[in-house]
N, C-alpha and C positions, 0 to 999 in steps of 0.2 A: 185637745190643744193643737195637735201637729195638723190637723184637718184645716182649721182656721188659719193657722200661720202659713200653710200651703196656699191657701186662697190669696191671703195678705201679699205674699212676696210675689206672686204671679201679677196681681194687681199692680204693685209697685214697678215691677220690672217693665211692664207694657207703658206705664205712666211715663217712665224714663225713656222708652222708645218715642212715645207720642210727644214729649216735650221737644227733644231734638228735631224730629219732623215738623214740629208747629212752627220751629224757627226758621226752617227752610221754606215750608209752604205758607205758613200764616203770615210772617213777617215779610220775607223775600218774594213770595208769590212763585217759586220754583217747584213745580210739581215732580215728585217723585214716588214710584210704585215700586222701590227697590230696597226700602229701607232696612227689611228684615235680612236682606242678603248682606248689607254691610255689617249687620249685627253677627251674621254668619261668620265674618272674617274673624271678629273676636271670639265668636264662640269655638270654632275650630282652632284657633290659635291657643287658647286655654286648655282645650282639651288633648291638642297633641303634645304641647309641650309638658303636660302633666302626665300625661299616660307613657310618653316615651323619654322623657328628660326629668321628670319629677320635679319640674320647676315650681315654686311658689306662684299663687295666683296673682300676686301684685305685679310682679314685671312680665308675667304671660299677658295680662289685660294691657299693660302699657304697650307692648309690642303689638298687640292685636288693634290697638286703637291707633298707632303710627300707621300700621300697614292700611287700615280702613280710611285713614285721614289723606293718604297718598292716593288710593283708588277714587275717593270722593273728588279729590283735586282734578285727577284725570277726567272723571265723568263730567265736571262742571266745565271743562274746556269746549266740547262738542255742543254742550247745551246753552251755549252764550247767545246764539242767535236764532234758536229754534222756537217755532210758535208753539202753543201750549198744547195741541194735538200731538205734534211730533216729538215732544219733548216728554209726554206721557209713554209713546212708543218706545223712544230712546232708553229710559230709565225700566222700563218693562224687559227690553231685551239685554241691558246690562244685568239685571237682576237675574235673568235665566241663564245668562253666560257665567256669572260669578259661581252660582250653584251648581250648574252643571260642570264647570271647571274644577271645583273642589271634588265633586264626587267621580271625577276621572282620576285621582291619585291614591294608589293603594294605601300609602302611608297615611292617609287621611280617611281610611275605612271604605273606600270606594262608593259604591251607591248606598251601602249600609250604614255608613258613617262612623263616628266614633262613640263607642258604647262603654260604659263601665267607667267614666271619668272619676279619679278618686276624690274623695271629701278633701276640701283645701284647708288650709291654716291660714288665717289671716291675722298678722301680728300676735301670732301664738294663740289665737283664739280658734278652736276648731270647730268647721262647720259641718256638723253630723247628721242633723235633723232640720226640718224645715224652721222650728222655733228659732233654730241659731242663725239663720239667714235674715231674720226679720231687721234686727237693728242694722247690720251692714248695708242691707239693699236699701233700707230706709235713709241711711246717711247717702249712699250714692245717687240716690233719686233726689233727695235734696239739693245735692250738689249740682246735679244736672239742671234742676229747676233754677237754682242760683244763676249758674253761668247764663241759660238761656234769657232769664229775666233782665240781669244786667246788661247783656248784649241787646236784645230786644228794645229794652227801653232808654238805650243810651243814643248819642249822636249817630253812632253806628247803624243803630236800629232805625234810626229815622230815615237814613239813607235806603236802608232795605226795604222799608215802606214805600219809599218813593220809586224805588224800583218796581215794586210790585204795583203801583198805580199806573206808572207810565217811564218807561226806561229812557226814553228820548229825551224827556225834560230834565231827568237827573243827569244825563251825559251832558246836556247842555249847560247844565250848572257848574260843569267842571269835574263831576265826580268821576271816578275812574270804576264803571260798572262792571267792568270784566274782572277786576281784582276782587270786588265785593262778592260776586256770583260765585268765582271759584272758591274764595275763602269760605262763605258759607255753607256750599256743598261739602268741602273738605271737613269742617268742624263738625258739622251735624252727623256725617259719616263716622267720624271718631267716636262721638258720643253715643251712636248707635252700637258700635262695636263694645263699648263699655257696658252697655246692657245686656247685648248678646252674649259676652263671655261669662257673667253673671248668670245669664238664663241657661246656658250650656252647662255651668257648673252646678246649678241647683238641679237640674233634671238628669245630670250624671250622663249626659250624652249630648252628642252635636250631630244632627243628621240633616238631610235635605228636607225631610218634611217639617222639622222644628222650624227651619227659617226659610220655608217655602212662600210661594205667592199669596196662599191664605193668609199667613202671619202678616205680610206687608199690607194686605187687604183690612186685617183687623186695626191695625195701626193707623192707617189712613183713615178709617172709619171713626176711629176715637177722636182724631184731630177735628173731622168735619162736624161730628155731632157735639164736641166739647167746644167747639168755637176756634176758628182760626185766629191767630194772633191773640188768643184769650189763653194763657198759660196756666190761669186758675181752674 
């Protein structure tokens, strides 16, 4: 049972990653190959606060999401006027910088990362085995889907689609494309941190390898093969 629960939880966590990237890539047309790095912000926040300060996972997740939200907004600023190929290079560089910077802090485990993250308690529900994670991760993934769907299929989402198709036309219609781009970068980064925090907690570790470039490519591939702007 635990083996199948392990597979299911990992599938759901990567679905959460891909849903948030799909809002950025599929709806807004903004390419990012650093999505796992924003997940690392949530993962390291959960691991560090749990190991050193014995925080509950909920406030640790919230803090990680806020930090990632701010970083995503900062990334969105220089990405506003970059063509596609330079945007890919920018997000690749930012992802490597985030992972490298995290690995330079001894308090965060250095190059080895944080190992032995304790089992979390979620509203009195102890998550000690893979099967215990199924319901909470399912709820979190469903919440991410709901947020992305409501935004993507709303009037806000139609503006994002317009930006994807022709940024100049949307600006000519009086829409502040700068604010839309920065907001969607920040929001999707925060959602990635939510999945990343649960991913680190589930694996009981947060390392550079766990949130490295290969993980970002997996998330990117899920979006491409699953269909851009197709959350289902």
